[in-house]
C-alpha positions in Angstrom: 0.0 0.0 -0.1 1.3 3.5 -0.9 2.4 5.1 2.3 2.0 8.6 0.5 -1.8 8.1 0.7 -1.9 8.3 4.6 -1.8 11.6 6.6 -0.5 12.0 10.0 -2.7 12.1 13.0 -2.7 11.5 16.9 -4.9 9.9 19.3 -5.6 11.8 22.5 -6.5 9.4 25.5 -8.3 10.7 28.5 -8.7 8.4 31.4 -11.4 9.3 34.0 -13.6 7.5 36.5 -17.4 7.2 36.0 -19.6 8.4 38.9 -19.8 10.9 41.5 -16.2 11.8 41.7 -15.7 12.9 38.2 -19.1 15.0 38.1 -18.9 18.4 36.6 -21.8 20.7 37.6 -24.3 17.9 37.6 -22.9 16.1 34.6 -20.6 13.1 34.4 -17.1 14.3 33.2 -16.7 11.9 30.3 -20.1 13.2 28.8 -18.8 16.7 29.3 -15.6 16.0 27.5 -17.2 14.4 24.6 -19.4 17.4 24.2 -16.2 19.7 24.4 -14.5 17.6 21.7 -17.5 18.2 19.3 -17.7 21.8 20.2 -13.9 22.1 19.3 -14.5 20.4 15.9 -12.5 17.2 16.7 -12.9 14.6 13.9 -14.0 11.8 16.3 -14.4 10.7 19.9 -15.1 7.2 21.5 -15.9 6.4 25.1 -14.5 3.0 26.2 -16.1 1.4 29.3 -14.1 -0.8 31.5 -15.0 -3.6 34.0 -12.2 -3.2 36.4 -9.3 -0.9 37.3 -7.4 0.9 39.9 -5.4 4.1 40.5 -2.0 3.9 42.2 -2.5 2.3 45.6 -6.2 3.2 45.7 -9.1 0.7 45.9 -9.5 -1.8 43.2 -12.8 -1.3 41.5 -14.8 -4.2 40.0 -18.3 -4.4 38.4 -19.5 -6.6 41.0 -18.4 -4.2 44.0 -19.3 -0.9 42.3 -22.9 -1.7 40.8 -24.2 1.1 43.0 -21.8 3.9 42.7 -20.3 2.9 39.4 -17.0 4.1 40.0 -15.3 2.3 37.1 -12.7 3.5 34.6 -13.8 5.1 31.5 -11.2 5.7 28.6 -12.0 8.4 26.0 -10.2 8.5 22.7 -10.2 11.4 20.3 -8.6 11.3 16.9 -7.4 14.1 14.9 -4.5 16.0 13.7 -1.7 17.0 16.1 -2.4 20.6 16.1 -6.0 20.0 16.6 -5.5 17.9 19.7 -2.8 20.3 21.1 -5.6 22.9 21.0 -7.9 20.7 22.7 -5.6 19.6 25.5 -5.8 22.7 27.7 -9.6 22.2 27.8 -9.3 18.7 29.0 -6.8 19.8 31.6 -9.1 22.6 33.0 -12.0 20.1 33.1 -10.3 17.3 34.7 -8.3 19.4 37.4 -6.4 16.9 39.5 -8.6 14.0 38.3 -7.8 11.5 35.4 -4.9 11.1 32.9 -4.1 12.6 29.6 -1.8 11.0 26.9 -1.1 11.3 23.3 0.0 8.6 20.8 0.9 9.1 17.2 -0.6 7.3 14.2 -1.5 7.8 10.5 -4.9 7.9 8.8 -5.6 5.9 5.9 -8.5 6.8 3.4 -10.8 3.8 3.1 -12.4 4.8 0.0 -15.8 3.8 1.4 -17.7 6.8 0.0 -18.8 7.7 3.4 -15.8 9.6 4.5 -14.5 6.8 6.6 -10.9 6.4 7.5 -8.7 3.8 9.2 -6.1 4.6 11.8 -2.6 3.1 11.4 -0.4 2.9 14.4 3.3 3.4 14.0 5.7 0.7 14.6 7.3 0.4 18.0 10.7 1.3 16.6 9.4 4.7 15.6 10.2 7.1 18.4 7.6 9.5 19.9 8.6 13.0 19.6 7.1 15.8 21.8 5.8 18.6 19.3 7.5 21.8 19.9 4.0 23.4 20.3 3.0 21.1 23.1 0.7 22.7 25.7 2.3 22.8 29.1 4.6 20.3 30.3 4.9 16.9 28.5 6.6 13.9 29.6 7.7 10.6 27.9 4.9 8.1 28.8 4.3 4.4 28.1 1.3 2.4 27.2 1.4 -1.3 28.0 -1.6 -3.6 26.9 -1.9 -7.3 28.2 -4.0 -9.5 25.9 -5.6 -12.7 27.5 -8.5 -14.8 28.0 -11.0 -14.4 30.8 -10.5 -18.0 32.0 -6.7 -18.0 32.0 -5.3 -18.2 35.6 -2.1 -17.3 37.4 -2.0 -19.0 40.8 -5.6 -19.6 40.9 -6.5 -15.9 40.0 -7.5 -14.8 36.5 -4.7 -13.3 34.7 -6.1 -9.7 34.4 -6.7 -9.6 38.2 -3.0 -10.9 39.0 -1.5 -8.3 36.6 -3.8 -5.3 38.2 -2.7 -6.4 41.8 1.1 -6.6 40.6 0.8 -3.2 39.1 -1.2 -1.5 41.7 1.4 -2.5 44.5 4.0 -0.6 42.4 2.0 2.5 42.4 1.3 2.5 38.6 -1.1 5.4 37.9 -3.7 3.8 35.6 -4.7 0.2 35.3 -8.0 -0.6 33.5 -9.5 -3.9 32.4 -11.8 -4.3 29.3 -13.9 -7.4 28.4 -14.5 -8.0 24.6 -17.5 -9.4 22.8 -15.7 -12.0 20.8 -12.2 -12.7 19.3 -9.5 -15.3 18.9 -5.8 -15.7 19.6 -2.9 -18.2 18.8 -5.4 -21.2 19.4 -7.2 -20.1 16.4 -10.5 -20.4 18.1 -13.2 -17.9 18.2 -14.3 -17.1 21.6 -17.6 -15.3 22.5 -19.6 -14.2 25.4 -21.3 -17.1 27.1 -25.0 -17.7 27.0 -27.0 -19.1 29.9 -25.5 -21.6 32.1 -22.0 -21.3 30.2 -18.7 -20.0 31.4 -17.4 -17.0 29.3 -13.9 -17.2 27.9 -13.8 -14.0 25.8 -10.6 -12.0 25.2 -9.7 -9.6 27.9 -7.3 -6.5 27.6 -5.7 -4.8 30.4 -4.6 -1.1 29.7 -1.7 0.4 31.7 -0.5 4.0 31.3 2.0 5.9 33.3 5.2 7.8 32.7 8.1 5.7 31.2 10.4 6.1 34.0 7.8 4.7 36.4 6.4 1.8 34.1 9.5 0.6 32.3 11.3 -0.9 35.4 8.2 -3.1 36.1 8.2 -4.7 32.4 10.6 -7.5 33.0 8.8 -8.8 36.1 5.4 -8.3 34.2 6.6 -10.5 31.2 7.6 -13.1 33.7 4.3 -13.0 35.5 2.1 -13.3 32.3 4.5 -16.0 30.8 2.4 -18.2 28.3 -0.8 -16.9 29.6 -1.2 -13.9 27.2 0.9 -11.5 25.2 2.1 -8.0 26.0 2.3 -5.0 23.7 4.0 -1.5 24.7 4.2 1.7 22.8 5.6 5.1 23.8 3.0 7.9 24.4 3.4 11.6 25.3 2.3 12.1 28.9 0.4 15.3 29.6 -1.5 15.2 32.7 -1.2 15.0 35.7 2.2 16.5 35.6 2.9 15.1 39.1 0.9 11.9 39.8 
């Protein structure tokens, strides 16, 4: 495929916590941020709901324990050009205050030719370094995103892999850990897994997303790889860390 056809873009990720703690004048913060993105003319925005997560050494939240308060992680992704996202970052910082995280990762947009203006986002290879743009708003740092892909029924020491991973990282004061459960998928066993029906055990793909400054997260990677071993695979990529400046 001709690389000249694609154009540079970035993905802004805003991690917040659904519920009263992230309320903005009577509205949930993620809804306010999504509306702000539309008002700023950003190309697209998506809200990803997660089933588990933790912040640093705070309480580990799960669907089962948080039915009433719904204090679960929410990850928003906004796609547009670097300048457009850089203009939007101060808006996010003002809304979030001391809550949530804000990072940027680079990518490319490929025209799909579907006649409806649709595009596909191509992520850069890991060998391409992330450079902080000169026009970056405020203070930016080298950040790291790590994602652990596994299956719901995979176990480490009797615990689901995603829970073992979350506990391992939480005790190391990692700022953002969230777990998402998929609808369907497959892995190296070449078997499609889907959500279970009544009286069946679910064994769908699970992804744990971890975000922090590179200097904090990189030292944990060797032990994390050893922990996961053959129960899943790990993907890491550099990001530009914008918020908070001092977790």
